[in-house]
C-alpha positions as CSV (number, residue, x, y, z in Angstrom):
1,M,19.1,23.7,49.4
2,A,18.3,20.1,47.6
3,Q,15.5,17.9,48.4
4,S,16.1,14.5,48.9
5,A,13.7,12.1,47.1
6,K,12.1,9.8,49.2
7,I,11.8,6.5,47.2
8,T,10.5,3.5,49.1
9,S,10.2,1.0,46.4
10,V,12.0,0.5,42.8
11,E,10.2,-2.6,42.1
12,A,7.0,-0.5,42.4
13,L,8.4,2.0,39.5
14,A,10.0,-1.4,37.4
15,A,6.0,-2.5,37.9
16,F,4.5,0.5,36.7
17,R,7.1,0.3,33.7
18,A,5.9,-3.2,32.9
19,S,2.2,-1.9,33.2
20,L,2.7,0.9,31.2
21,I,4.5,-1.6,28.1
22,L,1.7,-3.5,28.2
23,Y,-1.0,-0.6,28.0
24,L,1.1,0.8,25.0
25,C,0.8,-2.8,23.5
26,K,-3.1,-3.0,23.6
27,A,-4.2,0.6,23.0
28,R,-1.6,0.9,20.1
29,P,-3.4,-1.7,18.3
30,V,-7.0,-0.5,19.4
31,L,-6.3,2.7,18.0
32,E,-5.4,1.5,14.6
33,E,-8.4,-1.0,14.4
34,V,-10.8,2.1,15.1
35,S,-8.9,4.1,12.5
36,A,-9.4,1.5,9.8
37,E,-12.9,0.7,10.6
38,V,-13.7,4.5,10.3
39,L,-12.1,4.3,7.0
40,R,-13.9,0.7,5.9
41,T,-17.4,2.5,7.1
42,R,-16.7,5.4,4.8
43,A,-15.8,3.1,2.0
44,W,-18.8,1.0,2.7
45,L,-21.3,4.3,2.4
46,Q,-19.8,5.8,-0.5
47,N,-19.1,2.7,-2.5
48,D,-21.4,-0.2,-1.5
49,Q,-24.3,1.6,-0.2
50,R,-24.6,4.3,-2.8
51,R,-24.1,1.9,-5.6
52,H,-26.6,-0.9,-4.2
53,W,-29.4,2.0,-3.9
54,E,-28.9,3.9,-7.3
55,N,-29.2,0.3,-8.5
56,E,-32.4,-0.4,-6.5
57,V,-34.0,2.8,-7.7
58,R,-33.3,2.0,-11.3
59,L,-34.6,-1.5,-11.0
60,R,-37.6,-0.2,-9.1
61,K,-38.1,2.6,-11.9
62,R,-38.2,0.1,-14.5
63,R,-40.5,-2.1,-12.7
64,L,-43.0,1.2,-12.3
65,E,-42.8,1.5,-16.4
66,E,-43.6,-2.2,-16.7
67,A,-46.8,-1.7,-14.3
68,Q,-47.6,1.5,-15.9
69,A,-47.7,-0.3,-19.3
70,E,-49.6,-3.1,-18.0
71,L,-52.3,-0.7,-16.8
72,L,-52.4,1.0,-19.7
73,N,-52.9,-2.1,-21.6
74,A,-55.7,-3.4,-19.7
75,R,-57.6,0.0,-19.9
76,I,-57.1,0.1,-23.6
77,S,-58.4,-3.1,-23.9
78,Q,-62.3,-4.1,-23.7
79,F,-62.0,-5.8,-20.6
80,K,-62.6,-2.9,-18.2
81,Q,-63.0,-5.2,-15.1
82,G,-59.2,-6.0,-15.2
83,T,-57.6,-3.1,-14.4
84,S,-57.6,-3.1,-10.6
85,L,-55.0,-5.4,-10.4
86,P,-52.5,-3.9,-12.8
87,H,-53.7,-0.6,-10.8
88,M,-52.4,-2.3,-7.5
89,A,-49.5,-3.6,-8.8
90,M,-48.5,0.2,-10.3
91,Q,-48.9,1.7,-6.9
92,R,-46.9,-0.9,-5.1
93,A,-44.2,-0.6,-7.6
94,K,-44.7,3.4,-7.0
95,R,-44.2,3.0,-3.5
96,A,-41.0,0.9,-3.7
97,V,-39.4,3.7,-6.1
98,Q,-40.3,6.1,-3.2
99,D,-38.8,3.8,-0.6
100,A,-35.9,3.3,-3.0
101,E,-35.4,6.9,-3.4
102,E,-35.5,7.8,0.2
103,K,-33.2,5.2,1.3
104,L,-30.7,6.8,-1.3
105,A,-31.3,10.2,0.1
106,I,-30.3,9.1,3.3
107,V,-27.1,7.4,2.0
108,K,-26.1,10.5,0.3
109,H,-26.9,12.8,3.4
110,W,-24.5,10.3,5.5
111,D,-21.9,10.4,3.0
112,R,-22.0,14.2,3.1
113,D,-22.1,14.3,6.9
114,M,-20.0,11.8,7.8
115,E,-16.6,13.4,7.2
116,N,-17.8,16.2,9.6
117,R,-18.8,14.3,12.1
118,T,-16.0,11.8,12.4
119,D,-12.8,14.1,11.5
120,P,-12.8,16.2,14.9
121,L,-13.0,12.6,16.7
122,T,-10.6,11.1,14.0
123,K,-8.1,13.7,14.7
124,Q,-7.9,13.2,18.7
125,M,-7.7,9.8,18.1
126,E,-4.3,10.5,15.6
127,Q,-3.3,13.0,18.8
128,L,-3.7,10.2,20.9
129,H,-1.8,7.8,18.9
130,G,0.9,9.9,18.2
131,F,1.0,10.9,22.2
132,L,1.2,6.6,22.6
133,A,3.9,6.5,20.2
134,S,6.2,9.0,21.3
135,D,5.7,10.4,24.4
136,M,4.7,7.3,26.2
137,K,7.9,5.8,24.3
138,K,10.0,8.5,26.2
139,A,8.2,7.6,29.2
140,V,9.3,4.2,29.4
141,A,13.1,4.9,28.2
142,Y,12.9,7.5,31.1
143,L,11.4,4.9,33.5
144,S,14.0,2.5,32.7
145,Q,16.9,4.7,33.2
146,L,15.2,5.6,36.4
147,V,14.8,2.1,37.8
148,E,18.7,1.7,36.9
149,T,20.0,5.0,38.5
150,L,17.9,3.8,41.6
151,D,19.4,0.4,41.8
152,A,23.1,1.7,41.0
153,Y,22.5,4.2,43.8
154,A,21.4,1.3,46.2
155,E,24.2,-0.7,45.7
156,V,26.6,2.0,46.9
157,L,27.4,1.4,50.8
158,P,27.3,4.7,52.9
159,P,30.6,5.8,53.7
160,A,32.5,4.0,56.6
161,P,32.7,6.1,59.8
162,R,36.0,8.2,60.5
163,D,38.6,8.3,63.1
164,G,37.1,5.3,65.1
165,A,33.8,6.7,65.6
166,T,31.1,4.3,64.9
167,G,28.1,6.7,65.6
168,D,27.2,4.5,68.3
169,P,26.1,6.6,71.5
170,E,27.0,4.5,74.2
171,E,30.5,4.2,73.0
172,K,31.1,8.0,73.2
173,G,29.9,8.3,76.8
174,S,32.1,5.6,78.1
175,P,36.0,5.7,79.1
176,A,38.4,4.4,76.8
């Protein structure tokens, strides 16, 4: 036994289809933007930040060597009271090198960790993007076909009554 569908508004289906198209037009670029942002962040971390902190470590080590040389020169020279200032400069340079090395270690850590943390989420985004690109595209086409079919069905007039019977209950009881 076939069941009949109870469709109250073809316009509601058409409006839903239009809303779905609008959603798809907005969702796809957002997903592409997020994917691009992940790639930019990965490149920034692997290239820019790593290079920056490696250069900073080199530069700060050079300054530390200069400060150590000044301290050594001050100790060798006959002015023993002048060693406190070069000693403070050397300590400051040593702390700067340690700071740069710590930041480089953090960048290296995040460089190793980033893929592990972002890959599962990136795969989910790719799956969603594929779903929106293929399955939802099919859904829009199906809704378009459904609206056309229902519009065509609504245009078909009900069959005319046969044998002069109009279906009016009053006419059946009255004499002809």
